[in-house]
Backbone and ligand atoms as CSV (ligand in chain L), in Angstrom:
chain,resi,resn,atom,element,x,y,z
A,1,UNK,N,N,-26.256,-28.995,8.196
A,1,UNK,CA,C,-27.233,-29.866,8.856
A,1,UNK,C,C,-26.588,-30.629,10.003
A,2,UNK,N,N,-27.430,-31.089,10.908
A,2,UNK,CA,C,-26.934,-31.799,12.098
A,2,UNK,C,C,-26.391,-33.194,11.726
A,3,UNK,N,N,-25.401,-33.619,12.513
A,3,UNK,CA,C,-24.844,-34.969,12.338
A,3,UNK,C,C,-25.019,-35.749,13.626
A,4,UNK,N,N,-25.077,-37.081,13.514
A,4,UNK,CA,C,-25.133,-37.926,14.705
A,4,UNK,C,C,-24.310,-39.186,14.494
A,5,UNK,N,N,-23.946,-39.796,15.619
A,5,UNK,CA,C,-23.160,-41.035,15.559
A,5,UNK,C,C,-24.036,-42.241,15.876
A,6,UNK,N,N,-23.906,-43.268,15.060
A,6,UNK,CA,C,-24.514,-44.578,15.336
A,6,UNK,C,C,-23.396,-45.602,15.376
A,7,UNK,N,N,-23.451,-46.502,16.345
A,7,UNK,CA,C,-22.556,-47.668,16.325
A,7,UNK,C,C,-23.408,-48.907,16.118
A,8,UNK,N,N,-23.021,-49.737,15.176
A,8,UNK,CA,C,-23.632,-51.060,15.048
A,8,UNK,C,C,-22.805,-51.982,15.937
A,9,UNK,N,N,-23.471,-52.505,16.987
A,9,UNK,CA,C,-22.759,-53.201,18.061
A,9,UNK,C,C,-22.403,-54.643,17.665
A,10,UNK,N,N,-21.513,-55.301,18.458
A,10,UNK,CA,C,-21.054,-56.650,18.104
A,10,UNK,C,C,-22.177,-57.677,17.932
A,11,UNK,N,N,-23.257,-57.577,18.716
A,11,UNK,CA,C,-24.345,-58.556,18.551
A,11,UNK,C,C,-24.947,-58.466,17.152
A,12,UNK,N,N,-25.061,-57.253,16.630
A,12,UNK,CA,C,-25.625,-57.071,15.289
A,12,UNK,C,C,-24.665,-57.573,14.214
A,13,UNK,N,N,-23.363,-57.363,14.451
A,13,UNK,CA,C,-22.359,-57.877,13.494
A,13,UNK,C,C,-22.465,-59.403,13.454
A,14,UNK,N,N,-22.507,-60.026,14.655
A,14,UNK,CA,C,-22.571,-61.490,14.728
A,14,UNK,C,C,-23.850,-62.037,14.112
A,15,UNK,N,N,-24.954,-61.299,14.264
A,15,UNK,CA,C,-26.249,-61.795,13.791
A,15,UNK,C,C,-26.546,-61.390,12.339
A,16,UNK,N,N,-25.596,-60.757,11.689
A,16,UNK,CA,C,-25.780,-60.427,10.272
A,16,UNK,C,C,-26.835,-59.363,10.036
A,17,UNK,N,N,-26.868,-58.351,10.921
A,17,UNK,CA,C,-27.911,-57.329,10.823
A,17,UNK,C,C,-27.400,-55.983,10.294
A,18,UNK,N,N,-26.156,-55.971,9.808
A,18,UNK,CA,C,-25.570,-54.691,9.383
A,18,UNK,C,C,-26.390,-54.049,8.254
A,19,UNK,N,N,-26.733,-54.851,7.258
A,19,UNK,CA,C,-27.492,-54.322,6.121
A,19,UNK,C,C,-28.867,-53.835,6.538
A,20,UNK,N,N,-29.551,-54.653,7.327
A,20,UNK,CA,C,-30.917,-54.306,7.790
A,20,UNK,C,C,-30.907,-52.990,8.574
A,21,UNK,N,N,-29.943,-52.857,9.483
A,21,UNK,CA,C,-29.901,-51.652,10.325
A,21,UNK,C,C,-29.558,-50.425,9.476
A,22,UNK,N,N,-28.568,-50.571,8.618
A,22,UNK,CA,C,-28.166,-49.441,7.775
A,22,UNK,C,C,-29.323,-49.014,6.880
A,23,UNK,N,N,-30.057,-50.006,6.390
A,23,UNK,CA,C,-31.171,-49.700,5.492
A,23,UNK,C,C,-32.282,-48.915,6.193
A,24,UNK,N,N,-32.489,-49.182,7.492
A,24,UNK,CA,C,-33.524,-48.428,8.220
A,24,UNK,C,C,-33.245,-46.924,8.148
A,25,UNK,N,N,-31.951,-46.567,8.347
A,25,UNK,CA,C,-31.593,-45.142,8.323
A,25,UNK,C,C,-31.650,-44.590,6.899
A,26,UNK,N,N,-31.219,-45.386,5.938
A,26,UNK,CA,C,-31.269,-44.934,4.546
A,26,UNK,C,C,-32.705,-44.683,4.106
A,27,UNK,N,N,-33.586,-45.634,4.451
A,27,UNK,CA,C,-34.987,-45.509,4.025
A,27,UNK,C,C,-35.665,-44.291,4.655
A,28,UNK,N,N,-35.198,-43.906,5.835
A,28,UNK,CA,C,-35.766,-42.739,6.503
A,28,UNK,C,C,-35.465,-41.460,5.726
A,29,UNK,N,N,-34.398,-41.497,4.917
A,29,UNK,CA,C,-34.001,-40.324,4.141
A,29,UNK,C,C,-32.762,-39.636,4.672
A,30,UNK,N,N,-32.029,-40.316,5.573
A,30,UNK,CA,C,-30.820,-39.710,6.141
A,30,UNK,C,C,-29.644,-39.860,5.178
A,31,UNK,N,N,-28.696,-38.955,5.313
A,31,UNK,CA,C,-27.507,-38.997,4.454
A,31,UNK,C,C,-26.352,-39.626,5.226
A,32,UNK,N,N,-25.757,-40.667,4.642
A,32,UNK,CA,C,-24.598,-41.324,5.245
A,32,UNK,C,C,-23.347,-40.522,4.866
A,33,UNK,N,N,-22.663,-39.963,5.866
A,33,UNK,CA,C,-21.475,-39.154,5.562
A,33,UNK,C,C,-20.180,-39.756,6.111
A,34,UNK,N,N,-20.299,-40.876,6.864
A,34,UNK,CA,C,-19.102,-41.558,7.356
A,34,UNK,C,C,-19.432,-42.984,7.743
A,35,UNK,N,N,-18.494,-43.899,7.476
A,35,UNK,CA,C,-18.724,-45.325,7.762
A,35,UNK,C,C,-17.369,-45.987,7.999
A,36,UNK,N,N,-17.241,-46.677,9.133
A,36,UNK,CA,C,-15.913,-47.152,9.516
A,36,UNK,C,C,-16.041,-48.398,10.391
A,37,UNK,N,N,-15.370,-49.508,10.021
A,37,UNK,CA,C,-15.341,-50.678,10.893
A,37,UNK,C,C,-14.115,-50.559,11.785
A,38,UNK,N,N,-14.307,-50.806,13.071
A,38,UNK,CA,C,-13.186,-50.604,13.993
A,38,UNK,C,C,-13.334,-51.433,15.257
A,39,UNK,N,N,-12.179,-51.705,15.891
A,39,UNK,CA,C,-12.178,-52.326,17.220
A,39,UNK,C,C,-12.072,-51.219,18.256
A,40,UNK,N,N,-12.818,-51.339,19.328
A,40,UNK,CA,C,-12.809,-50.311,20.367
A,40,UNK,C,C,-11.849,-50.716,21.479
A,41,UNK,N,N,-10.955,-49.806,21.870
A,41,UNK,CA,C,-10.054,-50.144,22.985
A,41,UNK,C,C,-10.639,-49.619,24.304
A,42,UNK,N,N,-9.977,-50.019,25.410
A,42,UNK,CA,C,-10.479,-49.657,26.743
A,42,UNK,C,C,-10.645,-48.141,26.899
A,43,UNK,N,N,-9.640,-47.405,26.447
A,43,UNK,CA,C,-9.650,-45.952,26.663
A,43,UNK,C,C,-10.827,-45.310,25.933
A,44,UNK,N,N,-11.037,-45.709,24.689
A,44,UNK,CA,C,-12.138,-45.130,23.919
A,44,UNK,C,C,-13.491,-45.481,24.543
A,45,UNK,N,N,-13.606,-46.727,24.994
A,45,UNK,CA,C,-14.882,-47.157,25.600
A,45,UNK,C,C,-15.157,-46.438,26.912
A,46,UNK,N,N,-14.109,-46.237,27.689
A,46,UNK,CA,C,-14.267,-45.544,28.973
A,46,UNK,C,C,-14.729,-44.097,28.737
A,47,UNK,N,N,-14.194,-43.483,27.690
A,47,UNK,CA,C,-14.596,-42.110,27.352
A,47,UNK,C,C,-16.031,-42.094,26.808
A,48,UNK,N,N,-16.295,-43.016,25.911
A,48,UNK,CA,C,-17.610,-43.059,25.266
A,48,UNK,C,C,-18.717,-43.355,26.275
A,49,UNK,N,N,-18.434,-44.243,27.209
A,49,UNK,CA,C,-19.445,-44.627,28.202
A,49,UNK,C,C,-19.109,-44.041,29.579
A,50,UNK,N,N,-18.549,-42.819,29.600
A,50,UNK,CA,C,-18.149,-42.217,30.885
A,50,UNK,C,C,-19.350,-42.051,31.826
A,51,UNK,N,N,-20.564,-41.869,31.268
A,51,UNK,CA,C,-21.757,-41.669,32.110
A,51,UNK,C,C,-22.184,-42.950,32.828
A,52,UNK,N,N,-21.649,-44.100,32.406
A,52,UNK,CA,C,-22.014,-45.359,33.088
A,52,UNK,C,C,-20.761,-46.135,33.526
A,53,UNK,N,N,-19.588,-45.471,33.466
A,53,UNK,CA,C,-18.323,-46.178,33.733
A,53,UNK,C,C,-18.233,-46.688,35.174
A,54,UNK,N,N,-19.000,-46.089,36.094
A,54,UNK,CA,C,-18.940,-46.564,37.494
A,54,UNK,C,C,-20.059,-47.550,37.826
A,55,UNK,N,N,-20.848,-47.946,36.853
A,55,UNK,CA,C,-21.951,-48.899,37.104
A,55,UNK,C,C,-21.400,-50.324,37.174
A,56,UNK,N,N,-22.058,-51.171,37.975
A,56,UNK,CA,C,-21.567,-52.553,38.095
A,56,UNK,C,C,-21.593,-53.315,36.768
A,57,UNK,N,N,-22.469,-52.889,35.861
A,57,UNK,CA,C,-22.541,-53.618,34.588
A,57,UNK,C,C,-21.533,-53.117,33.549
A,58,UNK,N,N,-20.739,-52.084,33.909
A,58,UNK,CA,C,-19.813,-51.540,32.901
A,58,UNK,C,C,-18.785,-52.561,32.387
A,59,UNK,N,N,-18.147,-53.374,33.278
A,59,UNK,CA,C,-17.180,-54.352,32.741
A,59,UNK,C,C,-17.827,-55.295,31.713
A,60,UNK,N,N,-19.069,-55.674,31.970
A,60,UNK,CA,C,-19.780,-56.536,31.022
A,60,UNK,C,C,-19.982,-55.842,29.685
A,61,UNK,N,N,-20.344,-54.572,29.730
A,61,UNK,CA,C,-20.536,-53.816,28.481
A,61,UNK,C,C,-19.215,-53.671,27.743
A,62,UNK,N,N,-18.159,-53.413,28.533
A,62,UNK,CA,C,-16.844,-53.230,27.925
A,62,UNK,C,C,-16.418,-54.514,27.188
A,63,UNK,N,N,-16.595,-55.668,27.852
A,63,UNK,CA,C,-16.269,-56.950,27.192
A,63,UNK,C,C,-17.109,-57.161,25.947
A,64,UNK,N,N,-18.391,-56.890,26.087
A,64,UNK,CA,C,-19.317,-57.068,24.961
A,64,UNK,C,C,-18.916,-56.192,23.777
A,65,UNK,N,N,-18.600,-54.922,24.047
A,65,UNK,CA,C,-18.303,-53.989,22.959
A,65,UNK,C,C,-16.954,-54.276,22.296
A,66,UNK,N,N,-16.126,-55.099,23.007
A,66,UNK,CA,C,-14.831,-55.471,22.411
A,66,UNK,C,C,-14.843,-56.908,21.876
A,67,UNK,N,N,-16.008,-57.552,21.895
A,67,UNK,CA,C,-16.063,-58.964,21.513
A,67,UNK,C,C,-15.948,-59.160,19.997
A,68,UNK,N,N,-16.143,-58.106,19.242
A,68,UNK,CA,C,-15.911,-58.143,17.793
A,68,UNK,C,C,-15.767,-56.685,17.365
A,69,UNK,N,N,-15.399,-56.431,16.123
A,69,UNK,CA,C,-15.397,-55.022,15.677
A,69,UNK,C,C,-16.817,-54.458,15.719
A,70,UNK,N,N,-16.912,-53.144,15.692
A,70,UNK,CA,C,-18.200,-52.465,15.530
A,70,UNK,C,C,-18.128,-51.671,14.228
A,71,UNK,N,N,-19.271,-51.173,13.793
A,71,UNK,CA,C,-19.277,-50.272,12.634
A,71,UNK,C,C,-19.812,-48.922,13.097
A,72,UNK,N,N,-18.997,-47.883,12.897
A,72,UNK,CA,C,-19.420,-46.522,13.234
A,72,UNK,C,C,-19.990,-45.870,11.978
A,73,UNK,N,N,-21.153,-45.256,12.145
A,73,UNK,CA,C,-21.813,-44.571,11.039
A,73,UNK,C,C,-22.065,-43.126,11.456
A,74,UNK,N,N,-21.846,-42.203,10.553
A,74,UNK,CA,C,-22.230,-40.821,10.812
A,74,UNK,C,C,-23.331,-40.456,9.834
A,75,UNK,N,N,-24.482,-40.060,10.374
A,75,UNK,CA,C,-25.653,-39.708,9.569
A,75,UNK,C,C,-25.922,-38.216,9.684
A,76,UNK,N,N,-26.403,-37.647,8.592
A,76,UNK,CA,C,-26.696,-36.215,8.566
A,76,UNK,C,C,-28.154,-36.004,8.191
A,77,UNK,N,N,-28.781,-34.991,8.770
A,77,UNK,CA,C,-30.166,-34.664,8.425
A,77,UNK,C,C,-30.692,-33.563,9.333
A,78,UNK,N,N,-31.891,-33.120,9.060
A,78,UNK,CA,C,-32.540,-32.104,9.886
A,78,UNK,C,C,-32.968,-32.755,11.206
A,79,UNK,N,N,-32.536,-32.179,12.321
A,79,UNK,CA,C,-32.850,-32.719,13.651
A,79,UNK,C,C,-32.604,-34.234,13.701
A,80,UNK,N,N,-31.466,-34.617,13.171
A,80,UNK,CA,C,-31.170,-36.044,12.967
A,80,UNK,C,C,-30.909,-36.783,14.289
A,81,UNK,N,N,-30.410,-36.075,15.312
A,81,UNK,CA,C,-30.122,-36.752,16.578
A,81,UNK,C,C,-31.422,-37.349,17.141
A,82,UNK,N,N,-32.447,-36.530,17.202
A,82,UNK,CA,C,-33.732,-36.975,17.747
A,82,UNK,C,C,-34.366,-38.036,16.833
A,83,UNK,N,N,-34.305,-37.801,15.526
A,83,UNK,CA,C,-34.906,-38.751,14.577
A,83,UNK,C,C,-34.269,-40.133,14.722
A,84,UNK,N,N,-32.962,-40.173,14.895
A,84,UNK,CA,C,-32.263,-41.466,15.004
A,84,UNK,C,C,-32.567,-42.140,16.340
A,85,UNK,N,N,-32.660,-41.366,17.418
A,85,UNK,CA,C,-33.024,-41.970,18.718
A,85,UNK,C,C,-34.408,-42.626,18.623
A,86,UNK,N,N,-35.331,-41.966,17.946
A,86,UNK,CA,C,-36.683,-42.538,17.801
A,86,UNK,C,C,-36.622,-43.820,16.969
A,87,UNK,N,N,-35.842,-43.782,15.885
A,87,UNK,CA,C,-35.703,-44.990,15.056
A,87,UNK,C,C,-35.107,-46.148,15.848
A,88,UNK,N,N,-34.194,-45.846,16.778
A,88,UNK,CA,C,-33.508,-46.912,17.526
A,88,UNK,C,C,-34.394,-47.516,18.606
A,89,UNK,N,N,-35.200,-46.715,19.278
A,89,UNK,CA,C,-36.023,-47.235,20.377
A,89,UNK,C,C,-35.277,-47.203,21.704
A,90,UNK,N,N,-35.975,-47.555,22.771
A,90,UNK,CA,C,-35.392,-47.420,24.118
A,90,UNK,C,C,-34.342,-48.497,24.397
A,91,UNK,N,N,-33.550,-48.235,25.459
A,91,UNK,CA,C,-32.413,-49.098,25.797
A,91,UNK,C,C,-32.820,-50.565,25.989
A,92,UNK,N,N,-33.877,-50.778,26.786
A,92,UNK,CA,C,-34.316,-52.151,27.059
A,92,UNK,C,C,-35.079,-52.662,25.838
A,93,UNK,N,N,-34.351,-53.381,24.988
A,93,UNK,CA,C,-34.864,-53.674,23.649
A,93,UNK,C,C,-36.182,-54.443,23.656
A,94,UNK,N,N,-36.357,-55.332,24.641
A,94,UNK,CA,C,-37.586,-56.133,24.602
A,94,UNK,C,C,-38.836,-55.306,24.899
A,95,UNK,N,N,-38.632,-54.074,25.391
A,95,UNK,CA,C,-39.775,-53.185,25.609
A,95,UNK,C,C,-39.809,-52.026,24.614
A,96,UNK,N,N,-38.874,-52.031,23.679
A,96,UNK,CA,C,-38.836,-50.940,22.691
A,96,UNK,C,C,-40.020,-51.072,21.732
A,97,UNK,N,N,-40.476,-49.926,21.228
A,97,UNK,CA,C,-41.649,-49.922,20.342
A,97,UNK,C,C,-41.427,-50.815,19.124
A,98,UNK,N,N,-42.444,-51.591,18.799
A,98,UNK,CA,C,-42.422,-52.331,17.535
A,98,UNK,C,C,-42.270,-51.318,16.412
A,99,UNK,N,N,-41.459,-51.656,15.428
A,99,UNK,CA,C,-41.185,-50.713,14.339
A,99,UNK,C,C,-39.840,-50.036,14.508
A,100,UNK,N,N,-39.382,-49.917,15.752
A,100,UNK,CA,C,-38.041,-49.354,15.973
A,100,UNK,C,C,-36.997,-50.458,15.743
A,101,UNK,N,N,-35.750,-50.070,15.589
A,101,UNK,CA,C,-34.684,-51.045,15.325
A,101,UNK,C,C,-34.542,-52.012,16.499
A,102,UNK,N,N,-34.444,-51.463,17.717
A,102,UNK,CA,C,-34.331,-52.352,18.881
A,102,UNK,C,C,-35.629,-53.133,19.088
A,103,UNK,N,N,-36.761,-52.490,18.880
A,103,UNK,CA,C,-38.055,-53.156,19.069
A,103,UNK,C,C,-38.249,-54.323,18.121
A,104,UNK,N,N,-37.705,-54.206,16.934
A,104,UNK,CA,C,-37.893,-55.270,15.935
A,104,UNK,C,C,-36.782,-56.312,15.960
A,105,UNK,N,N,-35.576,-55.923,16.421
A,105,UNK,CA,C,-34.422,-56.793,16.185
A,105,UNK,C,C,-33.710,-57.293,17.428
A,106,UNK,N,N,-34.160,-56.882,18.632
A,106,UNK,CA,C,-33.390,-57.268,19.819
A,106,UNK,C,C,-34.283,-57.523,21.019
A,107,UNK,N,N,-33.727,-58.224,22.017
A,107,UNK,CA,C,-34.452,-58.603,23.233
A,107,UNK,C,C,-33.747,-58.153,24.504
A,108,UNK,N,N,-32.494,-57.737,24.400
A,108,UNK,CA,C,-31.640,-57.541,25.568
A,108,UNK,C,C,-31.512,-56.065,25.967
A,109,UNK,N,N,-31.084,-55.820,27.208
A,109,UNK,CA,C,-30.707,-54.462,27.623
A,109,UNK,C,C,-29.291,-54.166,27.131
A,110,UNK,N,N,-28.389,-55.117,27.362
A,110,UNK,CA,C,-26.995,-54.897,26.948
A,110,UNK,C,C,-26.827,-55.054,25.433
A,111,UNK,N,N,-27.314,-56.184,24.920
A,111,UNK,CA,C,-27.088,-56.498,23.505
A,111,UNK,C,C,-28.263,-55.947,22.692
A,112,UNK,N,N,-28.232,-54.622,22.529
A,112,UNK,CA,C,-29.386,-53.949,21.909
A,112,UNK,C,C,-29.042,-53.354,20.542
A,113,UNK,N,N,-28.145,-53.986,19.877
A,113,UNK,CA,C,-27.763,-53.835,18.452
A,113,UNK,C,C,-27.200,-52.481,17.981
A,114,UNK,N,N,-27.606,-51.386,18.609
A,114,UNK,CA,C,-27.109,-50.080,18.151
A,114,UNK,C,C,-26.833,-49.138,19.313
A,115,UNK,N,N,-25.926,-48.206,19.071
A,115,UNK,CA,C,-25.777,-47.021,19.925
A,115,UNK,C,C,-26.164,-45.825,19.076
A,116,UNK,N,N,-26.793,-44.837,19.689
A,116,UNK,CA,C,-27.062,-43.573,18.980
A,116,UNK,C,C,-26.851,-42.407,19.943
A,117,UNK,N,N,-26.238,-41.345,19.487
A,117,UNK,CA,C,-26.014,-40.153,20.316
A,117,UNK,C,C,-27.345,-39.658,20.869
A,118,UNK,N,N,-27.301,-39.170,22.136
A,118,UNK,CA,C,-28.577,-38.816,22.773
A,118,UNK,C,C,-28.842,-37.315,22.876
A,119,UNK,N,N,-27.936,-36.478,22.407
A,119,UNK,CA,C,-28.188,-35.029,22.370
A,119,UNK,C,C,-27.288,-34.429,21.291
A,120,UNK,N,N,-27.627,-33.212,20.873
A,120,UNK,CA,C,-26.832,-32.569,19.822
A,120,UNK,C,C,-25.394,-32.362,20.295
A,121,UNK,N,N,-25.255,-31.960,21.562
A,121,UNK,CA,C,-23.911,-31.716,22.094
A,121,UNK,C,C,-23.100,-33.016,22.131
A,122,UNK,N,N,-23.708,-34.087,22.641
A,122,UNK,CA,C,-22.998,-35.375,22.671
A,122,UNK,C,C,-22.708,-35.868,21.254
A,123,UNK,N,N,-23.628,-35.624,20.334
A,123,UNK,CA,C,-23.407,-36.067,18.953
A,123,UNK,C,C,-22.159,-35.411,18.374
A,124,UNK,N,N,-22.012,-34.099,18.624
A,124,UNK,CA,C,-20.813,-33.398,18.103
A,124,UNK,C,C,-19.547,-34.034,18.664
A,125,UNK,N,N,-19.551,-34.319,19.962
A,125,UNK,CA,C,-18.360,-34.924,20.594
A,125,UNK,C,C,-18.123,-36.346,20.085
A,126,UNK,N,N,-19.204,-37.104,19.959
A,126,UNK,CA,C,-19.061,-38.514,19.569
A,126,UNK,C,C,-18.611,-38.644,18.117
A,127,UNK,N,N,-19.125,-37.780,17.249
A,127,UNK,CA,C,-18.689,-37.831,15.845
A,127,UNK,C,C,-17.185,-37.560,15.788
A,128,UNK,N,N,-16.733,-36.575,16.570
A,128,UNK,CA,C,-15.286,-36.256,16.601
A,128,UNK,C,C,-14.471,-37.409,17.185
A,129,UNK,N,N,-15.068,-38.108,18.159
A,129,UNK,CA,C,-14.344,-39.215,18.824
A,129,UNK,C,C,-14.106,-40.375,17.856
A,130,UNK,N,N,-15.040,-40.617,16.973
A,130,UNK,CA,C,-14.959,-41.798,16.107
A,130,UNK,C,C,-14.480,-41.498,14.691
A,131,UNK,N,N,-14.541,-40.228,14.273
A,131,UNK,CA,C,-14.167,-39.899,12.892
A,131,UNK,C,C,-13.189,-38.728,12.873
A,132,UNK,N,N,-12.103,-38.886,12.112
A,132,UNK,CA,C,-11.251,-37.746,11.799
A,132,UNK,C,C,-11.974,-36.919,10.738
A,133,UNK,N,N,-11.660,-35.621,10.655
A,133,UNK,CA,C,-12.357,-34.776,9.674
A,133,UNK,C,C,-12.307,-35.365,8.261
A,134,UNK,N,N,-11.160,-35.970,7.895
A,134,UNK,CA,C,-11.035,-36.499,6.525
A,134,UNK,C,C,-11.840,-37.783,6.310
A,135,UNK,N,N,-12.375,-38.374,7.396
A,135,UNK,CA,C,-13.222,-39.576,7.261
A,135,UNK,C,C,-14.670,-39.225,6.923
A,136,UNK,N,N,-15.013,-37.937,7.018
A,136,UNK,CA,C,-16.402,-37.510,6.780
A,136,UNK,C,C,-16.507,-36.885,5.396
A,137,UNK,N,N,-17.606,-37.167,4.705
A,137,UNK,CA,C,-17.742,-36.771,3.306
A,137,UNK,C,C,-18.833,-35.716,3.116
A,138,UNK,N,N,-18.547,-34.775,2.219
A,138,UNK,CA,C,-19.525,-33.751,1.848
A,138,UNK,C,C,-19.935,-34.028,0.413
A,139,UNK,N,N,-21.205,-34.230,0.196
A,139,UNK,CA,C,-21.680,-34.458,-1.179
A,139,UNK,C,C,-23.158,-34.121,-1.248
A,140,UNK,N,N,-23.649,-33.892,-2.462
A,140,UNK,CA,C,-25.078,-33.612,-2.640
A,140,UNK,C,C,-25.846,-34.909,-2.693
A,141,UNK,N,N,-26.960,-34.963,-1.992
A,141,UNK,CA,C,-27.817,-36.142,-2.055
A,141,UNK,C,C,-29.064,-35.727,-2.840
A,142,UNK,N,N,-29.178,-36.253,-4.050
A,142,UNK,CA,C,-30.220,-35.792,-4.964
A,142,UNK,C,C,-31.616,-35.976,-4.396
A,143,UNK,N,N,-31.818,-37.043,-3.597
A,143,UNK,CA,C,-33.175,-37.304,-3.115
A,143,UNK,C,C,-33.629,-36.289,-2.067
A,144,UNK,N,N,-32.729,-35.414,-1.590
A,144,UNK,CA,C,-33.130,-34.435,-0.575
A,144,UNK,C,C,-34.322,-33.588,-1.039
A,145,UNK,N,N,-34.394,-33.304,-2.352
A,145,UNK,CA,C,-35.513,-32.474,-2.823
A,145,UNK,C,C,-36.845,-33.184,-2.624
A,146,UNK,N,N,-36.799,-34.507,-2.443
A,146,UNK,CA,C,-38.034,-35.257,-2.194
A,146,UNK,C,C,-38.202,-35.588,-0.715
A,147,UNK,N,N,-37.113,-35.533,0.046
A,147,UNK,CA,C,-37.160,-35.891,1.478
A,147,UNK,C,C,-37.610,-34.698,2.325
A,148,UNK,N,N,-37.185,-33.484,1.920
A,148,UNK,CA,C,-37.478,-32.279,2.710
A,148,UNK,C,C,-38.197,-31.242,1.853
A,149,UNK,N,N,-38.960,-30.383,2.530
A,149,UNK,CA,C,-39.482,-29.181,1.866
A,149,UNK,C,C,-38.340,-28.186,1.702
A,150,UNK,N,N,-38.492,-27.221,0.768
A,150,UNK,CA,C,-37.416,-26.266,0.476
A,150,UNK,C,C,-36.939,-25.560,1.738
A,151,UNK,N,N,-37.876,-25.092,2.570
A,151,UNK,CA,C,-37.459,-24.305,3.742
A,151,UNK,C,C,-36.780,-25.172,4.805
A,152,UNK,N,N,-37.014,-26.458,4.800
A,152,UNK,CA,C,-36.334,-27.331,5.756
A,152,UNK,C,C,-34.882,-27.580,5.355
A,153,UNK,N,N,-34.615,-27.547,4.067
A,153,UNK,CA,C,-33.267,-27.843,3.572
A,153,UNK,C,C,-32.335,-26.660,3.698
A,154,UNK,N,N,-32.879,-25.426,3.743
A,154,UNK,CA,C,-31.992,-24.253,3.712
A,154,UNK,C,C,-31.443,-23.940,5.099
L,1,ADP,P1,P,-28.604,-45.963,25.358
L,1,ADP,O1,O,-27.619,-46.813,24.575
L,1,ADP,O2,O,-30.026,-46.399,25.088
L,1,ADP,O3,O,-28.395,-44.477,25.194
L,1,ADP,P2,P,-27.299,-45.866,28.004
L,1,ADP,O4,O,-26.462,-44.720,27.524
L,1,ADP,O5,O,-28.026,-45.701,29.296
L,1,ADP,O6,O,-28.395,-46.310,26.910
L,1,ADP,O7,O,-26.387,-47.175,28.170
L,1,ADP,C1,C,-25.405,-47.462,27.219
L,1,ADP,C2,C,-25.430,-48.939,26.904
L,1,ADP,O8,O,-25.065,-49.659,28.080
L,1,ADP,C3,C,-26.806,-49.494,26.521
L,1,ADP,O9,O,-27.131,-49.297,25.173
L,1,ADP,C4,C,-26.639,-50.946,26.866
L,1,ADP,O10,O,-25.895,-51.637,25.847
L,1,ADP,C5,C,-25.788,-50.889,28.131
L,1,ADP,N1,N,-26.602,-50.870,29.371
L,1,ADP,C6,C,-27.316,-49.836,29.879
L,1,ADP,N2,N,-27.936,-50.177,31.015
L,1,ADP,C7,C,-27.592,-51.470,31.260
L,1,ADP,C8,C,-27.908,-52.417,32.290
L,1,ADP,N3,N,-28.688,-52.101,33.316
L,1,ADP,N4,N,-27.388,-53.656,32.187
L,1,ADP,C9,C,-26.581,-54.004,31.175
L,1,ADP,N5,N,-26.246,-53.162,30.169
L,1,ADP,C10,C,-26.742,-51.916,30.200
């Protein structure tokens, strides 16, 4: 099954939203296969945000993302990259759909509580960037028989 990367950003750590955010993904029926608290250094951030590294707001994002540790989560599921992007909502949190994580929990463009991989290809790279193979777990999730139809699970 597909995997995706989520980062719980420093604003969410400071605001005590780790449990709430993690629960949104759990309740959706996703499988948590990796979880890691870490500080991000300049090199990792420059690689992770290479698509916006030349933007004037990049130094601000870099400071923000290093202002406290973040929590990296790896979630697994059928078409999970798209499902997680929908759960997170759009970048500008104050305009994100009500019901989404950003729509319900944030107001800012920069401080928008979560990062989520935006394509299957980027998800593969991002999971590798944040997790060593031994940090990811393989196990049976019993509730899958209730989360998916048989043909979706195979
Ligand atoms: P997303 O995280 O929704 O995929 P992007 O990849 O475009 O969005 O941007 C990465 C992160 O950079 C955003 O989540 C946000 O924290 C920050 N960011 C994006 N655009 C801006 C902006 N115009 N001003 C400040 N921060 C921004």
